[in-house]
C-alpha positions in Angstrom: 88.5 -67.5 187.5 85.1 -69.2 187.5 82.9 -68.4 184.5 79.1 -68.7 185.3 77.9 -69.8 182.0 74.1 -70.0 181.1 72.6 -72.8 179.3 69.6 -72.7 176.8 66.1 -73.3 178.2 65.1 -75.0 174.9 67.3 -76.7 172.3 65.1 -74.9 169.7 66.1 -71.5 171.0 67.8 -69.3 168.2 71.4 -68.5 168.9 70.5 -64.9 168.4 68.7 -65.0 171.9 72.0 -65.2 173.6 75.0 -62.9 174.3 78.1 -63.5 172.1 80.2 -63.5 175.4 78.8 -67.1 176.2 80.7 -68.5 173.3 83.8 -66.4 174.2 84.0 -67.8 177.7 83.3 -71.4 176.6 86.3 -71.1 174.3 88.5 -69.7 177.1 88.7 -73.0 179.0 88.5 -76.8 178.7 87.4 -77.3 182.3 83.9 -77.2 183.5 81.7 -78.0 186.4 78.5 -79.6 185.1 75.4 -81.0 186.6 74.9 -83.6 183.7 77.7 -84.5 181.4 75.5 -85.3 178.4 73.5 -82.1 178.7 76.7 -80.0 179.2 78.2 -81.4 176.0 75.1 -80.5 174.1 75.1 -77.0 175.5 78.9 -76.5 174.7 78.3 -77.8 171.1 75.3 -75.4 170.7 77.2 -72.3 171.6 80.7 -73.3 170.4 80.5 -76.1 167.7 84.2 -75.7 166.9 85.1 -76.6 170.5 86.7 -80.1 170.5 84.7 -82.4 172.7 87.7 -84.6 173.4 89.4 -81.8 175.0 86.8 -81.2 177.7 87.5 -81.9 181.3 84.1 -82.3 183.0 83.7 -82.4 186.8 80.3 -83.4 188.2 78.6 -80.9 190.4 75.1 -82.1 191.4 72.7 -81.8 194.4 74.7 -84.7 196.0 78.1 -83.1 195.6 80.2 -82.0 198.6 83.2 -79.9 198.7 85.3 -82.9 199.4 84.2 -84.4 196.1 85.7 -81.5 194.2 89.2 -81.3 195.7 91.0 -82.2 192.3 89.2 -79.3 190.6 89.7 -76.9 193.5 93.4 -77.7 193.5 93.6 -76.9 189.8 91.8 -73.6 190.4 94.3 -72.7 193.2 97.0 -73.3 190.6 95.6 -70.8 188.2 93.2 -72.9 186.0 90.1 -71.2 184.8 86.8 -73.2 185.0 83.3 -72.7 183.6 80.2 -73.6 185.6 77.2 -74.9 183.5 73.7 -75.4 184.7 71.3 -78.1 183.3 69.1 -75.1 181.9 69.2 -71.4 182.4 71.5 -69.5 184.8 73.9 -71.4 187.1 73.1 -71.3 190.9 69.3 -70.6 190.5 67.4 -73.8 191.1 70.8 -75.3 190.6 73.5 -76.7 193.0 76.4 -74.6 191.5 76.5 -72.2 194.5 78.7 -74.7 196.3 81.6 -73.9 194.0 80.9 -70.2 193.9 80.9 -70.1 197.7 84.3 -72.0 197.7 85.7 -69.5 195.2 84.8 -66.5 197.4 86.5 -68.2 200.4 89.6 -68.8 198.3 89.8 -65.4 196.6 89.0 -66.7 193.2 87.3 -64.3 190.7 83.7 -64.9 189.7 82.6 -63.8 186.2 78.8 -64.1 185.8 77.6 -64.1 182.1 74.1 -62.9 181.1 71.6 -65.5 180.1 68.0 -66.7 180.5 66.3 -67.8 183.8 63.0 -69.6 183.4 62.0 -68.4 186.9 62.5 -64.7 186.0 61.0 -65.1 182.5 57.9 -66.7 184.0 57.5 -64.0 186.5 57.8 -61.1 184.1 55.4 -62.8 181.7 52.7 -63.5 184.5 51.4 -60.0 185.0 52.0 -60.5 188.8 54.1 -58.5 191.3 57.6 -58.4 190.0 58.8 -56.3 192.9 58.3 -58.8 195.6 58.3 -62.5 195.1 59.4 -65.8 196.6 60.8 -68.8 194.6 60.1 -72.2 196.5 61.6 -74.7 194.2 59.8 -78.1 194.1 56.7 -78.7 196.2 56.4 -81.7 198.4 55.6 -85.1 196.9 53.5 -86.3 199.9 49.8 -85.5 199.1 48.9 -83.9 202.5 52.1 -81.9 202.6 51.6 -80.7 199.1 48.0 -79.6 199.9 49.3 -77.6 202.9 52.0 -76.0 200.9 49.7 -75.0 198.1 47.2 -73.5 200.5 50.1 -71.7 202.3 51.3 -70.3 199.1 47.7 -69.0 198.3 47.6 -67.4 201.7 50.9 -65.7 201.2 49.7 -64.2 198.0 46.6 -62.8 199.7 48.4 -61.7 202.9 51.6 -60.1 201.5 50.9 -59.7 197.7 54.2 -61.5 197.0 54.2 -63.6 193.8 54.9 -67.3 194.7 57.0 -69.2 192.1 57.5 -73.0 192.0 58.2 -75.9 189.8 57.7 -79.7 189.4 59.6 -82.5 187.6 58.2 -82.7 184.1 56.6 -86.1 184.5 54.5 -84.9 187.5 53.4 -81.5 185.9 49.8 -82.8 185.1 49.4 -84.1 188.6 50.5 -80.9 190.2 48.1 -79.0 187.9 45.2 -81.2 189.0 46.1 -80.6 192.7 46.3 -76.8 192.2 42.8 -76.9 190.7 41.7 -79.0 193.6 43.2 -77.1 196.5 43.1 -73.5 195.3 40.1 -71.2 195.5 38.4 -70.7 192.2 39.3 -67.1 191.9 43.0 -67.8 192.7 45.2 -66.7 189.7 47.8 -68.9 188.3 50.3 -68.4 185.5 51.7 -71.5 183.7 54.8 -70.8 181.7 55.8 -73.8 179.6 58.6 -74.5 177.1 60.0 -71.0 177.7 62.3 -69.7 174.8 61.0 -72.4 172.4 59.7 -70.5 169.5 57.6 -73.4 168.4 56.0 -74.6 171.5 56.2 -71.8 174.1 53.1 -71.5 176.2 52.6 -68.8 178.8 49.1 -67.9 180.2 47.5 -66.4 183.3 44.0 -67.5 184.3 41.9 -68.0 187.4 41.6 -71.5 188.6 38.0 -71.7 187.6 39.1 -70.8 184.0 42.0 -73.2 184.0 39.5 -76.0 184.8 37.8 -75.2 181.6 41.1 -75.0 179.6 43.2 -77.8 181.0 46.8 -77.8 179.3 48.8 -80.8 178.5 52.1 -80.4 180.5 53.4 -84.0 180.7 57.2 -84.1 180.3 57.8 -80.4 179.3 59.6 -77.7 181.4 57.0 -75.7 183.4 57.2 -72.8 185.9 54.1 -72.0 187.9 53.4 -68.6 189.3 50.7 -67.7 191.9 49.8 -64.0 192.2 47.2 -61.3 192.1 
């Protein structure tokens, strides 16, 4: 079986936020697909501190991985070995490359067990006040300035044209620059939700304002996890 195991969004999240089943499934196997070994070990220790780190067998599964890179693990699974799949943060396979192994499991008749947990994308959406019935997640916006401008204006147009909420992210060290670009390229009355440090009881910041109001209340977003939502 392949257990889809959620990670925390913040190291400061209380353990009470999470389903006890997460710990149960972590204790069921020593074999895991992980996007980052260091992060995965911290997540495993958070949920199951009694788990012996020396016993863990971690297989890298990141955006550069291909099925051929995972043949050793796939052979183990075909021989009956259970695996866990861990994301860097939140649910596996959403803004995460884990779907590669899930697809392989479906093709090879291996059971998938999804476990409830947080998704920063969904938590940002439900906290925004925007349309939660119809929405699109775009991942990361282009780095190139002109391409980014075109994409931002396209997203605003989609909000006005369809009413769909538009969700996107940026790497933490470029959050402030993206915020400045949003203020520059969006109409003053466009509405933007900024959801930062979700599930961190000490530093969580979620607010929806018009662009003209954001320009008067510029947040400091450098090097913190943020989800941006445009809507109406």
